[in-house]
N, C-alpha and C positions, 0 to 999 in steps of 0.2 A: 585562492579558493580551495585548491586541493589540500593544502595544509590544514585549512579550517575544517573542512569536512572530515578529513582523516582523523583529526583529534577528537571531534565530536562523535564520530561513528564508534571509535574505540570506547568512549564513555557510554554510549548507548548499549553496546554489547556487554560491557562490564557491569552496567547497572540495569540490564534488560528487564529484570523482574519489576523494577520500579517504573521504568519508562513505558513498558508495554501495557501496564494494567492499572496504574494509579491515577487518581484525579485529585482535585482539591479536597483537603481534609479539614474539618473543623476541629475544635479542641477535643471533642469526644472520640476522635479517631474514626468516625464513620464517614463513608463517602457520601456526599449529598446527591440527591436526585436533581440533576441540572435540567431536566426536560419538564415542560409543562404541557397540559392539554392544548391542542390546537396546532397551528402550523407555523407560528412565528418564531420568536427569537428570545432566547434566554441567555443571560451572561453568566459566566463562571470564571473567577480568577483566584489565583492562589492568595490565601489569607495574608493581608498586610502588604500586598503589592499593587493593588488597584489604585489608580490615581484618577478616579472619575471626575470629570469636569462638573462644575456646578449645574450646568444645564443637562447633565446626564448623557453626554456624548461619549462615543467610544472610537478611538483612533484606528484600531486594528480590528478587522472583521473576518470571520470565517464563515463561508457558505458551504454547507455539507453536501456530500454526495448522497445517493440513496442509502438507506439503512440508518441505523442508530448512530448518534454522535459517539457514544462510548462503545464502539463495536469491537474493541480489542484489536483493531486492525487499521484499515486505511483512514477512515474518518478520525479515529482517535489519535493516530500517529500524527496526522496533519494538525489537528487541534492542539495537541500538546506542544508542537513547535510554536504556534501562535501564542499560547500561554507562556511558554518559556521566554520568548522574546519580551513579552509584556512584563513579566516578573523581573527579568534582569535589567530592564531599561526604564522602569517606571511608567509604562504606557497602559492605557485602558484597552480591553479586548472583549469582544462579544461574538457569540456564534449565532447563526441564522439557519434554520432548517426550512427549505421550500415547502409550500403547502402540498398536501395530498401524498406525502410519503413516497412510496415506491412508484406511484402513478403521477408524480410531479411532471409538469409540462415546462416548456421553455418559458412560458409566461410566469409560471410559479417561481422559477429560478430567478428570473429578472426582478420580480417583485421583492424577493429576498435581498438581492443586491441593491435595489432601490432603497429598501428600508435601512440597509447598512449605511449607505451614503447619507441618507436623511438623518441618521443618528450620529453623524460626524466622522464616518470612516474616511481616513486618508489613504489607506491601503486595504484591499480586499483580497483574501486568499480563497480561491474556489477550487474544490477538489472534484476530480472525475471528468472523463472525456465528454460526458453528456452536457457539461456546462457551456460548451463552445458557442452555441447560438445566443444564449442569454448573455454570455460574457461579451460577445461582439456588440450586442445592443447596449449593454451597460457602459462599455468602454467608449462608445460613440456619444452616449448621452452625458457621460461625466468625464470629459477628457482630462480634468485636473486630478482625478483619482487614479491611483495605480492599482493594477490587478495582477495577482500571481495565479497562474493557471497550472495547478498540480496535475500531473499525468496529462499535460496538454502540450500545446504548440503555439507558435506565433500566429496571431489572427490578423485578418485583413478586412478593410472596409469594402465588402462586396467581393465577388469571386476574383476579379482582377484589379481590385482597388489597392490603395496604399496600405502598408503594414501599420497596425495600431501600436504606436510606440509605448502606450501606457499599459500594455499587456506583456507579461513575461511568461513564456511557455517553459515549464520545468517538467522534464520526463526522465525516466530511469531505464537503465539497460537490464530489465527484469530477466531477460534470457540468461544473464550471467548468474543471478541469484538462484534461478530455477535449476541451472546446470549444476551448481555446487550441491544443491539439495538432492537432485537425482543421483549424482555421483556418490554422495555420502551414504545414502541409504543402501545402494547396491553394494558398496564397499563394506557396509555393515552387515551384509548377509541377506538382505531382502531381495527377493526375485519376483514376487507377485505384487505389483504396484497398482495404484489407482490415482487418477487425477479428476477432481470435480471443480470446474471453473465457473466463475461468475460472468455475467454480461451476455450470456447466450451465445458466446463465440464471436461477439462483435467488439469486445473490449480489448484494445491493443495490448494493454499492460498484462491482462490475464493470459492472452494468447502468447505473449512473449515468455511469461513464466512457464506455461505448459510446454512450449516447444523446447525451452532450455532444459526443463526437467527430463524430457525424453532424451535429449542429446547427452546429458550428463549420465543418465542410466546406461545408454549405449556405450559411452566411453569406459565406464567402470566395468561393465559386463565384459568388454573386450579384455581389459586388464586381468579380470578374474577367470576368464574363460567359461562364463556361465550364460545361460539364456534367461531372458527376463520378459515377463508378460505385463503389459500395462492396459488396464481398462481406462478409457478416456471419455469424459462426457461434459457437456454444457447443460445437461438436463436439470431442471429445477433450480437453475442458478441465475436466471435472467435478471432478477431483482436483487441478487446478492443476499437473499433472506434465508433464515432458517425455516424449515418446513417439515411436516410429518412425511411428505412425499420424498424429500431429499434424504431424510433419516432412514426411511424404508429402503431406498435404493442402496445407500451405503451399507446398511445391514445385510442386504442380499449379497453385495460384493464380498463383505467379510466372511459371511457364511459359506461363500463359494470358494474361499481360499485366499482372497486378497489380504495381504499382510499389513499394508500401510497405504494411506490415501493422502495425497497433497490437497489440502482444503484451501483452495485458491479463490476466495470470494467473500470477504467481510464476515457478515453474520452467518453465512453458511457453515462456518466453523463449528457453531454450536450443535448443529444436526449431525455433523460427521464425528465429532468427539463423543457425542452421546452413543452413536452406533459403535464406535471403537471401544468405549468403556464396557458396553454390554457384550462385546465379543472378544475381550482380551486382545485387542488389536491396536495399531498405532496410527499416528497422524503426523503430517508435516504442516506446520503453520505457515502464515504468509504475512508479508509487509513489516510486521514487528515481531519481536520475540514473544511467542504465545505459550511458552513452557509453563508459566505460572497459572495459566487458565485451565490446564488439564494435564493429568499425569500421562495421558496417551501421547503427548507431543514429544517426538524424538529430537527434532530440530525445526527451525523456521527459515524460510527464504526471505531475507530481510532487504529492505531498501531504506536509506536514511531519510525518512519522511520528516521527522522532527528537526533534524539538523539542517536539512536543506531549506526548510521553511524559515528557520532562524536566519540562515545565510541570506535568503532572498529578501526578507523583510529588512535585514540590515543594509542591503544595497540601497534601499529607499532612504532610510534614515541617515546613511552616510553620504548621501548625495552622489551615489554611484549607480543610479538606476540605468543610465545609458549602457552599462555593461551587460544588462540582461533584458531591458525593455525592447520589445519588438523582435526578440530573438528566440531561437530554439536552443535550450540548454539541455543536454542529455548527460546524466550522471551515472557513472558505473564504477567498475573496478579501478580504472585509472584515477578516479577521484576518491577511492576508498568509500564509496557511497552505497555499495551493495555487499551482501555477504551472509554468513551464517554466524549465529551467536555461540562462539566456542566456549564461553564461560558457563553456559547452562545446558548445552546439548547433552543427550544421554547416549550418544554413540559409543560403542565399545569396540567395534572392529575397524575403526579408522581414527587416526590420531590428529591432534591439533597441528603437529609438525607436518604431517602429510597434507592437511588442508592448506597450511601456509605455503607449502611448496606448489600446490596446484594454483593457489591464488596468485602467486608470483609469476607462474607460467602464463596465466591469462593476462596479467598486467604487462608482461614484456612481449606478448604477442606470439609466444611459441605454442600456446593453445588458443585456438580461435573458436568462437561460438556464433552460430548463425542466428541473426535476429529476424530474418525474413520467413516467418512461419507460414506453412501451407494452409490454405482454407480448409482442407480435409486432412486431418492427421492420420487417417488410415493409409495415406500415400507414403508415409514415412518408410524409407527403405533401409532399415538397419540390418546389420548382420547378426546381432544378438538380441535385439529388442523387437517384440511383436506388439503393435498397438491395435487394440480393438476399440473402435469408437461405439459408444453406447448412446443411442438416440431415443 
């Protein structure tokens, strides 16, 4: 597994501009709009690779998290993994967006999964921690179908019931990617940072990203002998959506001296980059390499979404599901599954060699990063970093 993920993450970083922002292209070179009105389900596959059955069934399904499918972040990275496996292996693939968008309920999510199964899905990839209840229901209702829970965990039939072996929980050590990003920007000379996170402070992945970012900033500040200020907020990010309110807050931060903001929450990225562009300021992207989306992006805290999805789907088709089904799989530096996109970053004060040295130190355990984030980041007791929580 480690070798597989390592090879593919290198390809992701080397071709990040493609992986992070491209979708299927017809002959005229224009990206098609793969979403339709309503709540249901549209399919998109790379031209020439779909092998749709005569009855219109799709073997691989993706059920989105909140936000848009092509969000240049979490949903898109996961979907591209589904597409890639289908393209490389002659399978059919279709995505499903739960009804009611940001206000989707567990029932809406289950209905999307039900639709996927009724359309022939043998394996369903569901993204986001909010899928847990619907996934539990679907896994029990369709025991012959396999489910990959991205940013998730092993599920049980009831609080104390047996583990559902047809669900594979795939999580990431986002604190490591966040650490690298925080360390990098401080080494690059930034001392007034910001963090805007999605999920309202209840999304474990975003919480780990943010805590790692603060720890990395603290470590680099100690090396440089500087003091660092971090504005830290979950405000306006509960639904991971862009909004005028979020843009106004980010604008206020930049006008008050913040130099760079970690935009940690899907479509929130658009509001923060808009504010950065208007104020000649900078942004740290998340999940995938977002450098092609805005000139304001200095680097991105990445996790190998696409590659890990390809890997997990492969376990099913290779009859190796028992290696991940009913289990918690957490991917990080040890698997070369998180990191920074060294081919595209615009850092000038920190080198790729220095990054590789730090990466190796995390891998061999000589540098440790705490994943147990505090509920209130204002309690962070750094020697060089002051965190101001904005509510």
